[in-house]
PyMOL commands that place a pseudoatom at each C-alpha (Angstrom):
pseudoatom trace, name=CA, resn=UNK, resi=1, chain=A, elem=C, hetatm=0, pos=[-73.125, 155.470, 87.305]
pseudoatom trace, name=CA, resn=UNK, resi=2, chain=A, elem=C, hetatm=0, pos=[-75.782, 154.349, 85.258]
pseudoatom trace, name=CA, resn=UNK, resi=3, chain=A, elem=C, hetatm=0, pos=[-76.379, 157.707, 83.664]
pseudoatom trace, name=CA, resn=UNK, resi=4, chain=A, elem=C, hetatm=0, pos=[-72.474, 157.812, 82.515]
pseudoatom trace, name=CA, resn=UNK, resi=5, chain=A, elem=C, hetatm=0, pos=[-72.969, 154.345, 80.777]
pseudoatom trace, name=CA, resn=UNK, resi=6, chain=A, elem=C, hetatm=0, pos=[-76.136, 155.104, 79.186]
pseudoatom trace, name=CA, resn=UNK, resi=7, chain=A, elem=C, hetatm=0, pos=[-74.789, 158.539, 78.027]
pseudoatom trace, name=CA, resn=UNK, resi=8, chain=A, elem=C, hetatm=0, pos=[-71.141, 156.227, 76.428]
pseudoatom trace, name=CA, resn=UNK, resi=9, chain=A, elem=C, hetatm=0, pos=[-73.512, 153.690, 75.000]
pseudoatom trace, name=CA, resn=UNK, resi=10, chain=A, elem=C, hetatm=0, pos=[-75.509, 156.502, 73.127]
pseudoatom trace, name=CA, resn=UNK, resi=11, chain=A, elem=C, hetatm=0, pos=[-72.338, 158.526, 71.801]
pseudoatom trace, name=CA, resn=UNK, resi=12, chain=A, elem=C, hetatm=0, pos=[-70.938, 154.461, 70.117]
pseudoatom trace, name=CA, resn=UNK, resi=13, chain=A, elem=C, hetatm=0, pos=[-74.121, 154.064, 69.012]
pseudoatom trace, name=CA, resn=UNK, resi=14, chain=A, elem=C, hetatm=0, pos=[-73.921, 157.692, 66.727]
pseudoatom trace, name=CA, resn=UNK, resi=15, chain=A, elem=C, hetatm=0, pos=[-70.273, 157.537, 65.756]
pseudoatom trace, name=CA, resn=UNK, resi=16, chain=A, elem=C, hetatm=0, pos=[-71.624, 154.002, 64.428]
pseudoatom trace, name=CA, resn=UNK, resi=17, chain=A, elem=C, hetatm=0, pos=[-74.658, 155.234, 62.744]
pseudoatom trace, name=CA, resn=UNK, resi=18, chain=A, elem=C, hetatm=0, pos=[-72.035, 157.999, 61.046]
pseudoatom trace, name=CA, resn=UNK, resi=19, chain=A, elem=C, hetatm=0, pos=[-69.640, 155.759, 60.079]
pseudoatom trace, name=CA, resn=UNK, resi=20, chain=A, elem=C, hetatm=0, pos=[-72.396, 153.560, 58.429]
pseudoatom trace, name=CA, resn=UNK, resi=21, chain=A, elem=C, hetatm=0, pos=[-73.791, 156.099, 56.727]
pseudoatom trace, name=CA, resn=UNK, resi=22, chain=A, elem=C, hetatm=0, pos=[-70.700, 157.519, 55.663]
pseudoatom trace, name=CA, resn=UNK, resi=23, chain=A, elem=C, hetatm=0, pos=[-69.590, 153.896, 54.160]
pseudoatom trace, name=CA, resn=UNK, resi=24, chain=A, elem=C, hetatm=0, pos=[-72.449, 153.356, 52.263]
pseudoatom trace, name=CA, resn=UNK, resi=25, chain=A, elem=C, hetatm=0, pos=[-72.599, 156.723, 50.689]
pseudoatom trace, name=CA, resn=UNK, resi=26, chain=A, elem=C, hetatm=0, pos=[-68.980, 156.311, 49.424]
pseudoatom trace, name=CA, resn=UNK, resi=27, chain=A, elem=C, hetatm=0, pos=[-69.898, 152.816, 48.960]
pseudoatom trace, name=CA, resn=UNK, resi=28, chain=A, elem=C, hetatm=0, pos=[-72.302, 153.836, 46.528]
pseudoatom trace, name=CA, resn=UNK, resi=29, chain=A, elem=C, hetatm=0, pos=[-70.965, 156.738, 44.354]
pseudoatom trace, name=CA, resn=UNK, resi=30, chain=A, elem=C, hetatm=0, pos=[-67.587, 154.775, 44.377]
pseudoatom trace, name=CA, resn=UNK, resi=31, chain=A, elem=C, hetatm=0, pos=[-68.208, 152.843, 41.398]
pseudoatom trace, name=CA, resn=UNK, resi=32, chain=A, elem=C, hetatm=0, pos=[-70.257, 155.524, 39.224]
pseudoatom trace, name=CA, resn=UNK, resi=33, chain=A, elem=C, hetatm=0, pos=[-67.050, 157.757, 39.392]
pseudoatom trace, name=CA, resn=UNK, resi=34, chain=A, elem=C, hetatm=0, pos=[-64.880, 155.042, 38.255]
pseudoatom trace, name=CA, resn=UNK, resi=35, chain=A, elem=C, hetatm=0, pos=[-66.845, 154.411, 35.626]
pseudoatom trace, name=CA, resn=UNK, resi=36, chain=A, elem=C, hetatm=0, pos=[-65.314, 154.312, 31.940]
pseudoatom trace, name=CA, resn=UNK, resi=37, chain=A, elem=C, hetatm=0, pos=[-66.311, 154.210, 28.507]
pseudoatom trace, name=CA, resn=UNK, resi=38, chain=A, elem=C, hetatm=0, pos=[-64.870, 150.502, 26.918]
pseudoatom trace, name=CA, resn=UNK, resi=39, chain=A, elem=C, hetatm=0, pos=[-62.643, 151.249, 24.005]
pseudoatom trace, name=CA, resn=UNK, resi=40, chain=A, elem=C, hetatm=0, pos=[-63.771, 150.409, 20.564]
pseudoatom trace, name=CA, resn=UNK, resi=41, chain=A, elem=C, hetatm=0, pos=[-62.369, 146.847, 19.215]
pseudoatom trace, name=CA, resn=UNK, resi=42, chain=A, elem=C, hetatm=0, pos=[-59.609, 148.621, 17.407]
pseudoatom trace, name=CA, resn=UNK, resi=43, chain=A, elem=C, hetatm=0, pos=[-58.333, 149.564, 20.178]
pseudoatom trace, name=CA, resn=UNK, resi=44, chain=A, elem=C, hetatm=0, pos=[-57.799, 153.442, 18.787]
pseudoatom trace, name=CA, resn=UNK, resi=45, chain=A, elem=C, hetatm=0, pos=[-59.826, 156.396, 19.318]
pseudoatom trace, name=CA, resn=UNK, resi=46, chain=A, elem=C, hetatm=0, pos=[-60.922, 158.105, 16.741]
pseudoatom trace, name=CA, resn=UNK, resi=47, chain=A, elem=C, hetatm=0, pos=[-64.232, 159.980, 15.746]
pseudoatom trace, name=CA, resn=UNK, resi=48, chain=A, elem=C, hetatm=0, pos=[-66.487, 156.811, 15.793]
pseudoatom trace, name=CA, resn=UNK, resi=49, chain=A, elem=C, hetatm=0, pos=[-65.067, 156.242, 19.527]
pseudoatom trace, name=CA, resn=UNK, resi=50, chain=A, elem=C, hetatm=0, pos=[-65.604, 160.127, 20.323]
pseudoatom trace, name=CA, resn=UNK, resi=51, chain=A, elem=C, hetatm=0, pos=[-69.218, 159.731, 19.411]
pseudoatom trace, name=CA, resn=UNK, resi=52, chain=A, elem=C, hetatm=0, pos=[-69.901, 156.364, 20.528]
pseudoatom trace, name=CA, resn=UNK, resi=53, chain=A, elem=C, hetatm=0, pos=[-68.797, 158.250, 24.009]
pseudoatom trace, name=CA, resn=UNK, resi=54, chain=A, elem=C, hetatm=0, pos=[-70.940, 161.190, 23.563]
pseudoatom trace, name=CA, resn=UNK, resi=55, chain=A, elem=C, hetatm=0, pos=[-73.606, 158.935, 22.802]
pseudoatom trace, name=CA, resn=UNK, resi=56, chain=A, elem=C, hetatm=0, pos=[-73.090, 156.601, 26.268]
pseudoatom trace, name=CA, resn=UNK, resi=57, chain=A, elem=C, hetatm=0, pos=[-72.778, 159.478, 28.279]
pseudoatom trace, name=CA, resn=UNK, resi=58, chain=A, elem=C, hetatm=0, pos=[-76.397, 160.927, 26.606]
pseudoatom trace, name=CA, resn=UNK, resi=59, chain=A, elem=C, hetatm=0, pos=[-77.779, 157.634, 27.701]
pseudoatom trace, name=CA, resn=UNK, resi=60, chain=A, elem=C, hetatm=0, pos=[-76.710, 158.191, 31.382]
pseudoatom trace, name=CA, resn=UNK, resi=61, chain=A, elem=C, hetatm=0, pos=[-77.587, 161.463, 31.750]
pseudoatom trace, name=CA, resn=UNK, resi=62, chain=A, elem=C, hetatm=0, pos=[-80.965, 161.354, 30.861]
pseudoatom trace, name=CA, resn=UNK, resi=63, chain=A, elem=C, hetatm=0, pos=[-82.148, 157.966, 33.033]
pseudoatom trace, name=CA, resn=UNK, resi=64, chain=A, elem=C, hetatm=0, pos=[-82.744, 158.264, 36.751]
pseudoatom trace, name=CA, resn=UNK, resi=65, chain=A, elem=C, hetatm=0, pos=[-85.258, 159.432, 39.178]
pseudoatom trace, name=CA, resn=UNK, resi=66, chain=A, elem=C, hetatm=0, pos=[-87.715, 161.834, 38.061]
pseudoatom trace, name=CA, resn=UNK, resi=67, chain=A, elem=C, hetatm=0, pos=[-87.167, 164.953, 41.039]
pseudoatom trace, name=CA, resn=UNK, resi=68, chain=A, elem=C, hetatm=0, pos=[-90.574, 164.561, 42.080]
pseudoatom trace, name=CA, resn=UNK, resi=69, chain=A, elem=C, hetatm=0, pos=[-90.257, 161.014, 43.014]
pseudoatom trace, name=CA, resn=UNK, resi=70, chain=A, elem=C, hetatm=0, pos=[-86.696, 162.277, 44.732]
pseudoatom trace, name=CA, resn=UNK, resi=71, chain=A, elem=C, hetatm=0, pos=[-88.492, 165.021, 46.884]
pseudoatom trace, name=CA, resn=UNK, resi=72, chain=A, elem=C, hetatm=0, pos=[-91.291, 162.630, 47.942]
pseudoatom trace, name=CA, resn=UNK, resi=73, chain=A, elem=C, hetatm=0, pos=[-88.724, 160.021, 49.802]
pseudoatom trace, name=CA, resn=UNK, resi=74, chain=A, elem=C, hetatm=0, pos=[-86.731, 162.613, 51.210]
pseudoatom trace, name=CA, resn=UNK, resi=75, chain=A, elem=C, hetatm=0, pos=[-90.747, 164.257, 52.788]
pseudoatom trace, name=CA, resn=UNK, resi=76, chain=A, elem=C, hetatm=0, pos=[-91.106, 160.924, 53.790]
pseudoatom trace, name=CA, resn=UNK, resi=77, chain=A, elem=C, hetatm=0, pos=[-87.653, 160.063, 55.451]
pseudoatom trace, name=CA, resn=UNK, resi=78, chain=A, elem=C, hetatm=0, pos=[-88.198, 163.271, 57.353]
pseudoatom trace, name=CA, resn=UNK, resi=79, chain=A, elem=C, hetatm=0, pos=[-91.755, 162.626, 58.177]
pseudoatom trace, name=CA, resn=UNK, resi=80, chain=A, elem=C, hetatm=0, pos=[-90.480, 159.117, 60.018]
pseudoatom trace, name=CA, resn=UNK, resi=81, chain=A, elem=C, hetatm=0, pos=[-87.491, 160.526, 61.779]
pseudoatom trace, name=CA, resn=UNK, resi=82, chain=A, elem=C, hetatm=0, pos=[-89.354, 163.197, 62.962]
pseudoatom trace, name=CA, resn=UNK, resi=83, chain=A, elem=C, hetatm=0, pos=[-92.005, 160.589, 64.322]
pseudoatom trace, name=CA, resn=UNK, resi=84, chain=A, elem=C, hetatm=0, pos=[-89.487, 157.943, 65.365]
pseudoatom trace, name=CA, resn=UNK, resi=85, chain=A, elem=C, hetatm=0, pos=[-88.267, 161.104, 67.264]
pseudoatom trace, name=CA, resn=UNK, resi=86, chain=A, elem=C, hetatm=0, pos=[-90.990, 162.143, 68.997]
pseudoatom trace, name=CA, resn=UNK, resi=87, chain=A, elem=C, hetatm=0, pos=[-92.010, 158.897, 70.349]
pseudoatom trace, name=CA, resn=UNK, resi=88, chain=A, elem=C, hetatm=0, pos=[-88.263, 157.772, 71.832]
pseudoatom trace, name=CA, resn=UNK, resi=89, chain=A, elem=C, hetatm=0, pos=[-88.669, 161.621, 73.306]
pseudoatom trace, name=CA, resn=UNK, resi=90, chain=A, elem=C, hetatm=0, pos=[-92.419, 160.539, 74.800]
pseudoatom trace, name=CA, resn=UNK, resi=91, chain=A, elem=C, hetatm=0, pos=[-90.525, 156.981, 75.903]
pseudoatom trace, name=CA, resn=UNK, resi=92, chain=A, elem=C, hetatm=0, pos=[-87.493, 159.068, 77.481]
pseudoatom trace, name=CA, resn=UNK, resi=93, chain=A, elem=C, hetatm=0, pos=[-89.869, 161.120, 78.916]
pseudoatom trace, name=CA, resn=UNK, resi=94, chain=A, elem=C, hetatm=0, pos=[-92.283, 158.637, 80.647]
pseudoatom trace, name=CA, resn=UNK, resi=95, chain=A, elem=C, hetatm=0, pos=[-89.347, 156.718, 81.979]
pseudoatom trace, name=CA, resn=UNK, resi=96, chain=A, elem=C, hetatm=0, pos=[-88.183, 159.276, 83.835]
pseudoatom trace, name=CA, resn=UNK, resi=97, chain=A, elem=C, hetatm=0, pos=[-92.237, 160.439, 85.263]
pseudoatom trace, name=CA, resn=UNK, resi=98, chain=A, elem=C, hetatm=0, pos=[-92.144, 156.798, 86.521]
pseudoatom trace, name=CA, resn=UNK, resi=99, chain=A, elem=C, hetatm=0, pos=[-88.710, 156.620, 88.164]
pseudoatom trace, name=CA, resn=UNK, resi=100, chain=A, elem=C, hetatm=0, pos=[-89.091, 159.865, 89.928]
pseudoatom trace, name=CA, resn=UNK, resi=101, chain=A, elem=C, hetatm=0, pos=[-92.791, 158.833, 91.130]
pseudoatom trace, name=CA, resn=UNK, resi=102, chain=A, elem=C, hetatm=0, pos=[-91.045, 155.313, 92.361]
pseudoatom trace, name=CA, resn=UNK, resi=103, chain=A, elem=C, hetatm=0, pos=[-88.453, 156.971, 94.495]
for i in range(1, 103): cmd.bond("trace and resi %d" % i, "trace and resi %d" % (i + 1))
show_as sticks, trace
zoom trace
C-alpha cells in the first residue's frame, strides 16, 4: 500500500515537472514569436520602412549567445542531472538494504 502511494506521488511529480517545463518553454518563446517591427511615424510602409525592418532583423540575428556557451551550459546541466540521478539511486538502494536487513 505504501509502495503504491509513493509510486502515485512520483508519477504526479513527473507530470507536474513536465507541465512546468512546457509552460516555461512556451512562455519564453511566445513573446519572441509575436514580436513585430513598429510602423514608421508617417504610417505608410515604403522603401524606407523596408530598409528599417531589414536593419532590425539583422540586429536581432547578430545578437545572442555564442555556440560554445550553449554547449557548456548543456554539458554542465547533463553532468548535474547525472550526478543527482546517481545520488538518488544510491539513496533508494541504501533505504532498501536497510529495510531488508531490519526485518
